[in-house]
N, CA, C and O atoms as CSV, one atom per row, in Angstrom:
chain,resi,resn,atom,element,x,y,z
A,1,UNK,N,N,-10.402,31.606,6.300
A,1,UNK,CA,C,-9.305,30.677,6.521
A,1,UNK,C,C,-8.016,31.490,6.461
A,1,UNK,O,O,-7.797,32.250,5.518
A,2,UNK,N,N,-7.173,31.327,7.461
A,2,UNK,CA,C,-5.929,32.083,7.506
A,2,UNK,C,C,-4.932,31.533,6.494
A,2,UNK,O,O,-5.074,30.407,6.016
A,3,UNK,N,N,-3.932,32.330,6.175
A,3,UNK,CA,C,-2.888,31.907,5.228
A,3,UNK,C,C,-2.125,30.706,5.780
A,3,UNK,O,O,-1.768,29.803,5.023
A,4,UNK,N,N,-1.871,30.685,7.083
A,4,UNK,CA,C,-1.157,29.553,7.701
A,4,UNK,C,C,-1.938,28.256,7.540
A,4,UNK,O,O,-1.371,27.217,7.202
A,5,UNK,N,N,-3.241,28.324,7.784
A,5,UNK,CA,C,-4.079,27.139,7.653
A,5,UNK,C,C,-4.099,26.657,6.215
A,5,UNK,O,O,-4.009,25.457,5.959
A,6,UNK,N,N,-4.217,27.586,5.275
A,6,UNK,CA,C,-4.238,27.243,3.860
A,6,UNK,C,C,-2.940,26.559,3.442
A,6,UNK,O,O,-2.969,25.575,2.703
A,7,UNK,N,N,-1.803,27.072,3.906
A,7,UNK,CA,C,-0.506,26.470,3.593
A,7,UNK,C,C,-0.410,25.070,4.204
A,7,UNK,O,O,0.091,24.153,3.554
A,8,UNK,N,N,-0.879,24.891,5.440
A,8,UNK,CA,C,-0.821,23.579,6.101
A,8,UNK,C,C,-1.677,22.563,5.352
A,8,UNK,O,O,-1.250,21.426,5.152
A,9,UNK,N,N,-2.883,22.957,4.934
A,9,UNK,CA,C,-3.766,22.058,4.200
A,9,UNK,C,C,-3.150,21.702,2.847
A,9,UNK,O,O,-3.195,20.540,2.444
A,10,UNK,N,N,-2.580,22.670,2.145
A,10,UNK,CA,C,-1.955,22.408,0.842
A,10,UNK,C,C,-0.769,21.457,0.983
A,10,UNK,O,O,-0.601,20.565,0.152
A,11,UNK,N,N,0.052,21.626,2.007
A,11,UNK,CA,C,1.212,20.750,2.211
A,11,UNK,C,C,0.769,19.332,2.526
A,11,UNK,O,O,1.344,18.374,2.010
A,12,UNK,N,N,-0.240,19.188,3.361
A,12,UNK,CA,C,-0.740,17.861,3.703
A,12,UNK,C,C,-1.339,17.177,2.484
A,12,UNK,O,O,-1.114,15.985,2.269
A,13,UNK,N,N,-2.099,17.917,1.685
A,13,UNK,CA,C,-2.702,17.352,0.474
A,13,UNK,C,C,-1.632,16.910,-0.506
A,13,UNK,O,O,-1.737,15.823,-1.073
A,14,UNK,N,N,-0.608,17.718,-0.723
A,14,UNK,CA,C,0.465,17.360,-1.657
A,14,UNK,C,C,1.210,16.123,-1.180
A,14,UNK,O,O,1.506,15.236,-1.980
A,15,UNK,N,N,1.512,16.049,0.090
A,15,UNK,CA,C,2.229,14.886,0.623
A,15,UNK,C,C,1.367,13.642,0.546
A,15,UNK,O,O,1.861,12.564,0.214
A,16,UNK,N,N,0.103,13.777,0.844
A,16,UNK,CA,C,-0.825,12.640,0.841
A,16,UNK,C,C,-0.947,12.041,-0.545
A,16,UNK,O,O,-0.994,10.819,-0.687
A,17,UNK,N,N,-0.997,12.859,-1.545
A,17,UNK,CA,C,-1.298,12.371,-2.885
A,17,UNK,C,C,-0.073,11.967,-3.687
A,17,UNK,O,O,-0.231,11.393,-4.764
A,18,UNK,N,N,1.128,12.236,-3.223
A,18,UNK,CA,C,2.302,11.887,-4.018
A,18,UNK,C,C,3.260,10.950,-3.313
A,18,UNK,O,O,4.028,10.257,-3.981
A,19,UNK,N,N,3.248,10.899,-1.988
A,19,UNK,CA,C,4.241,10.114,-1.263
A,19,UNK,C,C,4.079,8.632,-1.539
A,19,UNK,O,O,2.974,8.093,-1.467
A,20,UNK,N,N,5.194,7.972,-1.856
A,20,UNK,CA,C,5.198,6.532,-2.028
A,20,UNK,C,C,4.792,6.055,-3.393
A,20,UNK,O,O,4.713,4.844,-3.600
A,21,UNK,N,N,4.523,6.945,-4.359
A,21,UNK,CA,C,4.079,6.522,-5.677
A,21,UNK,C,C,5.250,6.583,-6.645
A,21,UNK,O,O,5.579,7.659,-7.143
A,22,UNK,N,N,5.890,5.439,-6.923
A,22,UNK,CA,C,7.036,5.443,-7.816
A,22,UNK,C,C,6.593,5.515,-9.267
A,22,UNK,O,O,5.430,5.255,-9.574
A,23,UNK,N,N,7.511,5.868,-10.167
A,23,UNK,CA,C,7.161,5.838,-11.573
A,23,UNK,C,C,6.903,4.403,-12.007
A,23,UNK,O,O,7.389,3.475,-11.360
A,24,UNK,N,N,6.140,4.191,-13.102
A,24,UNK,CA,C,5.873,2.828,-13.547
A,24,UNK,C,C,7.169,2.052,-13.758
A,24,UNK,O,O,8.169,2.609,-14.210
A,25,UNK,N,N,7.142,0.763,-13.429
A,25,UNK,CA,C,8.264,-0.162,-13.605
A,25,UNK,C,C,9.503,0.253,-12.840
A,25,UNK,O,O,10.618,-0.054,-13.260
A,26,UNK,N,N,9.330,0.945,-11.724
A,26,UNK,CA,C,10.476,1.316,-10.892
A,26,UNK,C,C,10.065,1.273,-9.441
A,26,UNK,O,O,8.905,1.516,-9.109
A,27,UNK,N,N,11.018,0.962,-8.569
A,27,UNK,CA,C,10.710,1.021,-7.147
A,27,UNK,C,C,10.932,2.447,-6.666
A,27,UNK,O,O,11.335,3.306,-7.450
A,28,UNK,N,N,10.677,2.709,-5.398
A,28,UNK,CA,C,10.792,4.067,-4.868
A,28,UNK,C,C,12.215,4.594,-4.951
A,28,UNK,O,O,12.417,5.808,-4.907
A,29,UNK,N,N,13.214,3.714,-5.071
A,29,UNK,CA,C,14.599,4.145,-5.178
A,29,UNK,C,C,15.030,4.408,-6.609
A,29,UNK,O,O,16.189,4.747,-6.849
A,30,UNK,N,N,14.106,4.256,-7.582
A,30,UNK,CA,C,14.421,4.534,-8.963
A,30,UNK,C,C,14.971,3.324,-9.717
A,30,UNK,O,O,15.234,3.417,-10.915
A,31,UNK,N,N,15.149,2.181,-9.029
A,31,UNK,CA,C,15.648,0.979,-9.680
A,31,UNK,C,C,14.518,0.220,-10.352
A,31,UNK,O,O,13.371,0.667,-10.323
A,32,UNK,N,N,14.826,-0.925,-10.960
A,32,UNK,CA,C,13.778,-1.709,-11.606
A,32,UNK,C,C,12.803,-2.269,-10.587
A,32,UNK,O,O,13.172,-2.548,-9.446
A,33,UNK,N,N,11.549,-2.430,-11.008
A,33,UNK,CA,C,10.530,-2.986,-10.118
A,33,UNK,C,C,10.901,-4.417,-9.750
A,33,UNK,O,O,11.437,-5.164,-10.569
A,34,UNK,N,N,10.612,-4.781,-8.522
A,34,UNK,CA,C,10.961,-6.104,-8.012
A,34,UNK,C,C,9.707,-6.979,-7.982
A,34,UNK,O,O,8.617,-6.515,-7.648
A,35,UNK,N,N,9.885,-8.253,-8.339
A,35,UNK,CA,C,8.814,-9.228,-8.221
A,35,UNK,C,C,9.191,-10.202,-7.122
A,35,UNK,O,O,10.269,-10.795,-7.143
A,36,UNK,N,N,8.289,-10.361,-6.160
A,36,UNK,CA,C,8.511,-11.285,-5.056
A,36,UNK,C,C,7.920,-12.625,-5.470
A,36,UNK,O,O,6.703,-12.753,-5.608
A,37,UNK,N,N,8.774,-13.623,-5.668
A,37,UNK,CA,C,8.281,-14.958,-6.005
A,37,UNK,C,C,7.825,-15.617,-4.708
A,37,UNK,O,O,8.631,-15.871,-3.814
A,38,UNK,N,N,6.555,-15.886,-4.617
A,38,UNK,CA,C,5.994,-16.431,-3.392
A,38,UNK,C,C,5.812,-17.939,-3.512
A,38,UNK,O,O,5.978,-18.524,-4.582
A,39,UNK,N,N,5.471,-18.540,-2.398
A,39,UNK,CA,C,5.093,-19.943,-2.393
A,39,UNK,C,C,3.847,-20.094,-3.261
A,39,UNK,O,O,3.190,-19.099,-3.566
A,40,UNK,N,N,3.513,-21.317,-3.663
A,40,UNK,CA,C,2.364,-21.486,-4.549
A,40,UNK,C,C,1.071,-20.854,-4.033
A,40,UNK,O,O,0.307,-20.301,-4.825
A,41,UNK,N,N,0.807,-20.921,-2.729
A,41,UNK,CA,C,-0.471,-20.427,-2.223
A,41,UNK,C,C,-0.364,-19.214,-1.305
A,41,UNK,O,O,-1.371,-18.552,-1.055
A,42,UNK,N,N,0.826,-18.904,-0.799
A,42,UNK,CA,C,0.930,-17.793,0.152
A,42,UNK,C,C,2.295,-17.130,0.069
A,42,UNK,O,O,3.298,-17.785,-0.212
A,43,UNK,N,N,2.324,-15.818,0.318
A,43,UNK,CA,C,3.568,-15.066,0.238
A,43,UNK,C,C,4.340,-15.088,1.542
A,43,UNK,O,O,5.548,-14.851,1.545
A,44,UNK,N,N,3.662,-15.370,2.662
A,44,UNK,CA,C,4.311,-15.171,3.946
A,44,UNK,C,C,4.483,-13.678,4.138
A,44,UNK,O,O,4.149,-12.919,3.229
A,45,UNK,N,N,4.984,-13.221,5.262
A,45,UNK,CA,C,5.184,-11.783,5.412
A,45,UNK,C,C,6.361,-11.328,4.546
A,45,UNK,O,O,7.468,-11.852,4.674
A,46,UNK,N,N,6.122,-10.352,3.664
A,46,UNK,CA,C,7.179,-9.810,2.814
A,46,UNK,C,C,7.162,-8.296,2.902
A,46,UNK,O,O,6.107,-7.686,3.074
A,47,UNK,N,N,8.331,-7.695,2.784
A,47,UNK,CA,C,8.469,-6.247,2.806
A,47,UNK,C,C,8.410,-5.743,1.368
A,47,UNK,O,O,9.182,-6.190,0.521
A,48,UNK,N,N,7.494,-4.811,1.090
A,48,UNK,CA,C,7.295,-4.319,-0.273
A,48,UNK,C,C,7.236,-2.796,-0.307
A,48,UNK,O,O,7.001,-2.131,0.702
A,49,UNK,N,N,7.459,-2.274,-1.514
A,49,UNK,CA,C,7.313,-0.846,-1.806
A,49,UNK,C,C,6.381,-0.702,-2.999
A,49,UNK,O,O,6.057,-1.691,-3.657
A,50,UNK,N,N,5.953,0.511,-3.280
A,50,UNK,CA,C,5.099,0.758,-4.435
A,50,UNK,C,C,5.768,0.298,-5.717
A,50,UNK,O,O,6.967,0.508,-5.903
A,51,UNK,N,N,5.000,-0.331,-6.606
A,51,UNK,CA,C,5.503,-0.799,-7.884
A,51,UNK,C,C,5.945,-2.251,-7.866
A,51,UNK,O,O,6.214,-2.817,-8.925
A,52,UNK,N,N,6.029,-2.872,-6.693
A,52,UNK,CA,C,6.471,-4.257,-6.608
A,52,UNK,C,C,5.280,-5.216,-6.730
A,52,UNK,O,O,4.135,-4.850,-6.467
A,53,UNK,N,N,5.586,-6.449,-7.137
A,53,UNK,CA,C,4.546,-7.447,-7.400
A,53,UNK,C,C,4.823,-8.727,-6.630
A,53,UNK,O,O,5.968,-9.168,-6.525
A,54,UNK,N,N,3.763,-9.318,-6.092
A,54,UNK,CA,C,3.842,-10.622,-5.436
A,54,UNK,C,C,3.177,-11.626,-6.376
A,54,UNK,O,O,2.022,-11.451,-6.762
A,55,UNK,N,N,3.909,-12.673,-6.740
A,55,UNK,CA,C,3.392,-13.714,-7.633
A,55,UNK,C,C,2.904,-14.901,-6.810
A,55,UNK,O,O,3.642,-15.445,-5.989
A,56,UNK,N,N,1.672,-15.289,-7.037
A,56,UNK,CA,C,1.116,-16.493,-6.424
A,56,UNK,C,C,0.678,-17.429,-7.551
A,56,UNK,O,O,0.555,-17.005,-8.700
A,57,UNK,N,N,0.451,-18.666,-7.231
A,57,UNK,CA,C,-0.036,-19.623,-8.226
A,57,UNK,C,C,-1.423,-19.189,-8.696
A,57,UNK,O,O,-2.403,-19.351,-7.969
A,58,UNK,N,N,-1.509,-18.645,-9.895
A,58,UNK,CA,C,-2.796,-18.223,-10.436
A,58,UNK,C,C,-3.215,-16.814,-10.056
A,58,UNK,O,O,-4.354,-16.433,-10.325
A,59,UNK,N,N,-2.340,-16.019,-9.439
A,59,UNK,CA,C,-2.701,-14.653,-9.065
A,59,UNK,C,C,-1.458,-13.765,-9.026
A,59,UNK,O,O,-0.359,-14.221,-8.710
A,60,UNK,N,N,-1.659,-12.485,-9.355
A,60,UNK,CA,C,-0.617,-11.467,-9.246
A,60,UNK,C,C,-1.155,-10.362,-8.345
A,60,UNK,O,O,-2.266,-9.868,-8.537
A,61,UNK,N,N,-0.347,-9.985,-7.358
A,61,UNK,CA,C,-0.737,-8.904,-6.451
A,61,UNK,C,C,0.295,-7.798,-6.611
A,61,UNK,O,O,1.439,-7.935,-6.177
A,62,UNK,N,N,-0.120,-6.696,-7.243
A,62,UNK,CA,C,0.788,-5.566,-7.422
A,62,UNK,C,C,0.542,-4.548,-6.319
A,62,UNK,O,O,-0.599,-4.190,-6.026
A,63,UNK,N,N,1.629,-4.089,-5.713
A,63,UNK,CA,C,1.541,-3.023,-4.724
A,63,UNK,C,C,1.632,-1.716,-5.512
A,63,UNK,O,O,2.704,-1.341,-5.986
A,64,UNK,N,N,0.514,-1.039,-5.644
A,64,UNK,CA,C,0.460,0.189,-6.433
A,64,UNK,C,C,1.146,1.319,-5.684
A,64,UNK,O,O,1.957,2.049,-6.256
A,65,UNK,N,N,0.818,1.464,-4.394
A,65,UNK,CA,C,1.367,2.558,-3.601
A,65,UNK,C,C,1.346,2.205,-2.121
A,65,UNK,O,O,0.390,1.611,-1.622
A,66,UNK,N,N,2.423,2.583,-1.424
A,66,UNK,CA,C,2.473,2.491,0.031
A,66,UNK,C,C,2.527,3.929,0.536
A,66,UNK,O,O,3.386,4.707,0.122
A,67,UNK,N,N,1.616,4.275,1.423
A,67,UNK,CA,C,1.571,5.637,1.959
A,67,UNK,C,C,1.840,5.611,3.456
A,67,UNK,O,O,1.092,5.004,4.222
A,68,UNK,N,N,2.911,6.272,3.864
A,68,UNK,CA,C,3.192,6.493,5.280
A,68,UNK,C,C,3.284,8.003,5.433
A,68,UNK,O,O,4.204,8.630,4.908
A,69,UNK,N,N,2.346,8.578,6.142
A,69,UNK,CA,C,2.307,10.027,6.278
A,69,UNK,C,C,2.111,10.368,7.744
A,69,UNK,O,O,1.120,9.963,8.351
A,70,UNK,N,N,3.054,11.114,8.317
A,70,UNK,CA,C,2.948,11.558,9.696
A,70,UNK,C,C,2.983,13.078,9.673
A,70,UNK,O,O,4.053,13.681,9.590
A,71,UNK,N,N,1.829,13.684,9.744
A,71,UNK,CA,C,1.708,15.131,9.645
A,71,UNK,C,C,0.965,15.693,10.858
A,71,UNK,O,O,-0.223,16.003,10.763
A,72,UNK,N,N,1.645,15.826,11.990
A,72,UNK,CA,C,0.956,16.433,13.131
A,72,UNK,C,C,0.684,17.908,12.856
A,72,UNK,O,O,1.398,18.548,12.085
A,73,UNK,N,N,-0.326,18.423,13.476
A,73,UNK,CA,C,-0.665,19.836,13.324
A,73,UNK,C,C,0.387,20.674,14.051
A,73,UNK,O,O,0.639,20.441,15.233
A,74,UNK,N,N,1.009,21.650,13.370
A,74,UNK,CA,C,2.021,22.493,14.027
A,74,UNK,C,C,1.415,23.293,15.184
A,74,UNK,O,O,0.232,23.631,15.151
A,75,UNK,N,N,2.213,23.592,16.191
A,75,UNK,CA,C,1.713,24.387,17.316
A,75,UNK,C,C,1.196,25.746,16.835
A,75,UNK,O,O,1.830,26.406,16.012
A,76,UNK,N,N,0.049,26.147,17.354
A,76,UNK,CA,C,-0.512,27.447,17.028
A,76,UNK,C,C,-1.295,27.489,15.727
A,76,UNK,O,O,-1.762,28.559,15.335
A,77,UNK,N,N,-1.456,26.354,15.042
A,77,UNK,CA,C,-2.195,26.317,13.784
A,77,UNK,C,C,-3.394,25.403,13.949
A,77,UNK,O,O,-3.279,24.317,14.516
A,78,UNK,N,N,-4.550,25.841,13.453
A,78,UNK,CA,C,-5.741,25.010,13.512
A,78,UNK,C,C,-5.815,24.219,12.202
A,78,UNK,O,O,-5.972,24.802,11.129
A,79,UNK,N,N,-5.702,22.892,12.295
A,79,UNK,CA,C,-5.669,22.037,11.104
A,79,UNK,C,C,-7.010,21.354,10.884
A,79,UNK,O,O,-7.718,21.018,11.833
A,80,UNK,N,N,-7.340,21.157,9.628
A,80,UNK,CA,C,-8.537,20.391,9.285
A,80,UNK,C,C,-8.198,18.906,9.374
A,80,UNK,O,O,-8.962,18.124,9.940
A,81,UNK,N,N,-7.043,18.517,8.810
A,81,UNK,CA,C,-6.584,17.128,8.842
A,81,UNK,C,C,-5.175,17.098,9.412
A,81,UNK,O,O,-4.324,17.895,9.018
A,82,UNK,N,N,-4.932,16.193,10.326
A,82,UNK,CA,C,-3.582,15.971,10.827
A,82,UNK,C,C,-3.525,14.564,11.392
A,82,UNK,O,O,-4.555,13.944,11.656
A,83,UNK,N,N,-2.321,14.071,11.572
A,83,UNK,CA,C,-2.175,12.756,12.158
A,83,UNK,C,C,-1.350,11.827,11.301
A,83,UNK,O,O,-0.546,12.271,10.482
A,84,UNK,N,N,-1.549,10.534,11.491
A,84,UNK,CA,C,-0.774,9.510,10.809
A,84,UNK,C,C,-1.687,8.747,9.852
A,84,UNK,O,O,-2.796,8.357,10.216
A,85,UNK,N,N,-1.208,8.539,8.625
A,85,UNK,CA,C,-1.933,7.753,7.642
A,85,UNK,C,C,-1.008,6.624,7.176
A,85,UNK,O,O,0.110,6.880,6.729
A,86,UNK,N,N,-1.473,5.385,7.281
A,86,UNK,CA,C,-0.683,4.219,6.879
A,86,UNK,C,C,-1.568,3.337,6.012
A,86,UNK,O,O,-2.421,2.610,6.522
A,87,UNK,N,N,-1.361,3.403,4.683
A,87,UNK,CA,C,-2.205,2.691,3.734
A,87,UNK,C,C,-1.375,1.967,2.688
A,87,UNK,O,O,-0.261,2.382,2.373
A,88,UNK,N,N,-1.923,0.878,2.150
A,88,UNK,CA,C,-1.319,0.173,1.020
A,88,UNK,C,C,-2.410,-0.027,-0.025
A,88,UNK,O,O,-3.486,-0.546,0.273
A,89,UNK,N,N,-2.116,0.395,-1.258
A,89,UNK,CA,C,-3.050,0.216,-2.363
A,89,UNK,C,C,-2.567,-0.961,-3.207
A,89,UNK,O,O,-1.408,-1.006,-3.619
A,90,UNK,N,N,-3.466,-1.913,-3.459
A,90,UNK,CA,C,-3.143,-3.129,-4.203
A,90,UNK,C,C,-3.947,-3.195,-5.502
A,90,UNK,O,O,-5.043,-2.641,-5.596
A,91,UNK,N,N,-3.390,-3.877,-6.494
A,91,UNK,CA,C,-4.104,-4.263,-7.710
A,91,UNK,C,C,-3.981,-5.787,-7.782
A,91,UNK,O,O,-2.877,-6.314,-7.918
A,92,UNK,N,N,-5.106,-6.491,-7.691
A,92,UNK,CA,C,-5.097,-7.953,-7.657
A,92,UNK,C,C,-5.656,-8.488,-8.972
A,92,UNK,O,O,-6.784,-8.181,-9.355
A,93,UNK,N,N,-4.845,-9.294,-9.656
A,93,UNK,CA,C,-5.260,-9.913,-10.904
A,93,UNK,C,C,-5.339,-11.417,-10.698
A,93,UNK,O,O,-4.340,-12.089,-10.442
A,94,UNK,N,N,-6.556,-11.918,-10.817
A,94,UNK,CA,C,-6.775,-13.363,-10.704
A,94,UNK,C,C,-7.938,-13.701,-11.617
A,94,UNK,O,O,-9.100,-13.492,-11.270
A,95,UNK,N,N,-7.614,-14.219,-12.774
A,95,UNK,CA,C,-8.654,-14.536,-13.747
A,95,UNK,C,C,-8.998,-13.332,-14.602
A,95,UNK,O,O,-8.241,-12.992,-15.512
A,96,UNK,N,N,-10.113,-12.680,-14.338
A,96,UNK,CA,C,-10.619,-11.580,-15.156
A,96,UNK,C,C,-9.900,-10.260,-14.944
A,96,UNK,O,O,-8.672,-10.203,-14.866
A,97,UNK,N,N,-10.679,-9.218,-14.853
A,97,UNK,CA,C,-10.145,-7.864,-14.725
A,97,UNK,C,C,-9.517,-7.649,-13.348
A,97,UNK,O,O,-9.973,-8.230,-12.363
A,98,UNK,N,N,-8.464,-6.811,-13.271
A,98,UNK,CA,C,-7.848,-6.530,-11.970
A,98,UNK,C,C,-8.804,-5.767,-11.056
A,98,UNK,O,O,-9.655,-5.006,-11.516
A,99,UNK,N,N,-8.646,-5.988,-9.761
A,99,UNK,CA,C,-9.468,-5.316,-8.756
A,99,UNK,C,C,-8.549,-4.495,-7.869
A,99,UNK,O,O,-7.537,-4.999,-7.382
A,100,UNK,N,N,-8.900,-3.216,-7.653
A,100,UNK,CA,C,-8.124,-2.328,-6.782
A,100,UNK,C,C,-8.697,-2.367,-5.376
A,100,UNK,O,O,-9.910,-2.447,-5.185
A,101,UNK,N,N,-7.802,-2.308,-4.393
A,101,UNK,CA,C,-8.223,-2.270,-2.985
A,101,UNK,C,C,-7.193,-1.503,-2.185
A,101,UNK,O,O,-5.998,-1.566,-2.473
A,102,UNK,N,N,-7.655,-0.779,-1.180
A,102,UNK,CA,C,-6.772,-0.060,-0.268
A,102,UNK,C,C,-7.021,-0.589,1.135
A,102,UNK,O,O,-8.154,-0.600,1.617
A,103,UNK,N,N,-5.941,-1.029,1.789
A,103,UNK,CA,C,-6.030,-1.549,3.148
A,103,UNK,C,C,-5.172,-0.699,4.064
A,103,UNK,O,O,-4.110,-0.224,3.662
A,104,UNK,N,N,-5.619,-0.508,5.274
A,104,UNK,CA,C,-4.842,0.224,6.268
A,104,UNK,C,C,-4.037,-0.761,7.105
A,104,UNK,O,O,-4.284,-1.967,7.074
A,105,UNK,N,N,-3.079,-0.238,7.847
A,105,UNK,CA,C,-2.243,-1.070,8.707
A,105,UNK,C,C,-3.126,-1.880,9.661
A,105,UNK,O,O,-4.043,-1.344,10.283
A,106,UNK,N,N,-2.831,-3.192,9.765
A,106,UNK,CA,C,-3.584,-4.072,10.646
A,106,UNK,C,C,-4.831,-4.675,10.017
A,106,UNK,O,O,-5.492,-5.507,10.638
A,107,UNK,N,N,-5.162,-4.273,8.803
A,107,UNK,CA,C,-6.375,-4.764,8.147
A,107,UNK,C,C,-6.099,-6.039,7.341
A,107,UNK,O,O,-5.015,-6.218,6.787
A,108,UNK,N,N,-7.094,-6.909,7.291
A,108,UNK,CA,C,-7.031,-8.156,6.517
A,108,UNK,C,C,-8.358,-8.292,5.786
A,108,UNK,O,O,-9.420,-8.142,6.390
A,109,UNK,N,N,-8.299,-8.582,4.461
A,109,UNK,CA,C,-9.557,-8.769,3.745
A,109,UNK,C,C,-9.334,-9.489,2.430
A,109,UNK,O,O,-8.259,-9.390,1.838
A,110,UNK,N,N,-10.362,-10.227,1.961
A,110,UNK,CA,C,-10.262,-10.900,0.670
A,110,UNK,C,C,-10.524,-9.909,-0.466
A,110,UNK,O,O,-11.447,-9.098,-0.399
A,111,UNK,N,N,-9.696,-9.989,-1.508
A,111,UNK,CA,C,-9.849,-9.131,-2.681
A,111,UNK,C,C,-9.663,-10.003,-3.917
A,111,UNK,O,O,-8.584,-10.555,-4.132
A,112,UNK,N,N,-10.702,-10.129,-4.724
A,112,UNK,CA,C,-10.633,-10.884,-5.975
A,112,UNK,C,C,-10.116,-12.310,-5.749
A,112,UNK,O,O,-9.354,-12.829,-6.565
A,113,UNK,N,N,-10.526,-12.936,-4.654
A,113,UNK,CA,C,-10.135,-14.308,-4.362
A,113,UNK,C,C,-8.778,-14.469,-3.707
A,113,UNK,O,O,-8.307,-15.594,-3.534
A,114,UNK,N,N,-8.135,-13.357,-3.335
A,114,UNK,CA,C,-6.839,-13.392,-2.657
A,114,UNK,C,C,-7.003,-12.742,-1.285
A,114,UNK,O,O,-7.531,-11.635,-1.180
A,115,UNK,N,N,-6.552,-13.428,-0.235
A,115,UNK,CA,C,-6.599,-12.874,1.120
A,115,UNK,C,C,-5.389,-11.961,1.302
A,115,UNK,O,O,-4.249,-12.420,1.227
A,116,UNK,N,N,-5.630,-10.668,1.541
A,116,UNK,CA,C,-4.554,-9.698,1.745
A,116,UNK,C,C,-4.507,-9.274,3.199
A,116,UNK,O,O,-5.543,-9.153,3.853
A,117,UNK,N,N,-3.303,-9.049,3.704
A,117,UNK,CA,C,-3.114,-8.598,5.069
A,117,UNK,C,C,-1.968,-7.591,5.105
A,117,UNK,O,O,-0.901,-7.837,4.542
A,118,UNK,N,N,-2.192,-6.460,5.766
A,118,UNK,CA,C,-1.147,-5.449,5.950
A,118,UNK,C,C,-0.752,-5.489,7.414
A,118,UNK,O,O,-1.499,-5.037,8.282
A,119,UNK,N,N,0.439,-6.038,7.685
A,119,UNK,CA,C,0.906,-6.154,9.070
A,119,UNK,C,C,1.446,-4.833,9.599
A,119,UNK,O,O,1.157,-4.455,10.734
A,120,UNK,N,N,2.231,-4.127,8.785
A,120,UNK,CA,C,2.840,-2.870,9.245
A,120,UNK,C,C,3.168,-1.993,8.042
A,120,UNK,O,O,3.466,-2.490,6.955
A,121,UNK,N,N,3.109,-0.686,8.253
A,121,UNK,CA,C,3.533,0.299,7.258
A,121,UNK,C,C,4.563,1.191,7.935
A,121,UNK,O,O,4.320,1.733,9.014
A,122,UNK,N,N,5.735,1.340,7.278
A,122,UNK,CA,C,6.842,2.097,7.862
A,122,UNK,C,C,7.276,3.225,6.944
A,122,UNK,O,O,6.937,3.260,5.761
A,123,UNK,N,N,8.041,4.153,7.526
A,123,UNK,CA,C,8.637,5.210,6.725
A,123,UNK,C,C,9.474,4.581,5.633
A,123,UNK,O,O,9.968,3.464,5.786
A,124,UNK,N,N,9.632,5.279,4.555
A,124,UNK,CA,C,10.425,4.757,3.438
A,124,UNK,C,C,9.795,5.098,2.105
A,124,UNK,O,O,10.533,5.556,1.232
A,125,UNK,N,N,8.523,4.926,1.861
A,125,UNK,CA,C,7.574,4.102,2.600
A,125,UNK,C,C,7.654,2.647,2.143
A,125,UNK,O,O,7.852,2.361,0.962
A,126,UNK,N,N,7.498,1.741,3.096
A,126,UNK,CA,C,7.443,0.319,2.783
A,126,UNK,C,C,6.462,-0.344,3.733
A,126,UNK,O,O,6.136,0.198,4.789
A,127,UNK,N,N,5.994,-1.532,3.341
A,127,UNK,CA,C,4.993,-2.225,4.145
A,127,UNK,C,C,5.328,-3.700,4.257
A,127,UNK,O,O,5.946,-4.284,3.366
A,128,UNK,N,N,4.911,-4.289,5.361
A,128,UNK,CA,C,5.013,-5.730,5.597
A,128,UNK,C,C,3.626,-6.294,5.292
A,128,UNK,O,O,2.670,-6.016,6.016
A,129,UNK,N,N,3.516,-7.089,4.217
A,129,UNK,CA,C,2.217,-7.592,3.784
A,129,UNK,C,C,2.250,-9.103,3.589
A,129,UNK,O,O,3.317,-9.712,3.506
A,130,UNK,N,N,1.056,-9.696,3.517
A,130,UNK,CA,C,0.897,-11.115,3.196
A,130,UNK,C,C,-0.211,-11.226,2.158
A,130,UNK,O,O,-1.190,-10.480,2.190
A,131,UNK,N,N,-0.041,-12.173,1.237
A,131,UNK,CA,C,-1.076,-12.482,0.253
A,131,UNK,C,C,-1.196,-13.991,0.183
A,131,UNK,O,O,-0.185,-14.690,0.124
A,132,UNK,N,N,-2.423,-14.506,0.187
A,132,UNK,CA,C,-2.606,-15.950,0.120
A,132,UNK,C,C,-3.890,-16.299,-0.610
A,132,UNK,O,O,-4.856,-15.537,-0.609
A,133,UNK,N,N,-3.878,-17.472,-1.234
A,133,UNK,CA,C,-5.051,-17.995,-1.898
A,133,UNK,C,C,-5.790,-18.891,-0.918
A,133,UNK,O,O,-5.172,-19.496,-0.042
A,134,UNK,N,N,-7.090,-18.978,-1.058
A,134,UNK,CA,C,-7.833,-19.857,-0.139
A,134,UNK,C,C,-7.410,-21.312,-0.325
A,134,UNK,O,O,-7.073,-21.735,-1.430
A,135,UNK,N,N,-7.433,-22.058,0.751
A,135,UNK,CA,C,-7.091,-23.481,0.702
A,135,UNK,C,C,-8.304,-24.216,0.137
A,135,UNK,O,O,-9.432,-24.010,0.584
A,136,UNK,N,N,-8.057,-25.074,-0.847
A,136,UNK,CA,C,-9.156,-25.851,-1.447
A,136,UNK,C,C,-9.732,-26.824,-0.413
A,136,UNK,O,O,-8.973,-27.418,0.353
A,137,UNK,N,N,-11.042,-26.995,-0.377
A,137,UNK,CA,C,-11.619,-27.944,0.591
A,137,UNK,C,C,-11.176,-29.373,0.284
A,137,UNK,O,O,-10.993,-29.740,-0.877
A,138,UNK,N,N,-11.008,-30.167,1.328
A,138,UNK,CA,C,-10.591,-31.569,1.164
A,138,UNK,C,C,-11.713,-32.353,0.521
A,138,UNK,O,O,-12.888,-32.119,0.802
A,139,UNK,N,N,-11.348,-33.284,-0.343
A,139,UNK,CA,C,-12.371,-34.097,-1.030
A,139,UNK,C,C,-12.375,-35.474,-0.473
A,139,UNK,O,O,-13.159,-36.316,-0.912
């Protein structure tokens, strides 16, 4: 492995593992963590950063980390990994123990009884997400 390749892999790994992860109880700008007060059953589309929380009736959805990484392979270098990575890591607390989940841009899935959707991930890093509780069946 050439020195150039080794440096490219190390830079990509460092950026991948640290970008978008704010210190506890702080947003990416160093201010206090923000809590998004949502409607009782759904958040609607909201813009969030790592460390922020969405409150739902009976559930808390914490955005642990938003990762936006655009690392194209430099000209003349053979890269093992390159490209764009757009991910949001969530911690969902509803009832028992919290459940961790990572969703990519455009993905929608239920996690611990909460429907999560990642509409977009942008530089900053920040993401446009939705969280909702299932609608109770009519009686």
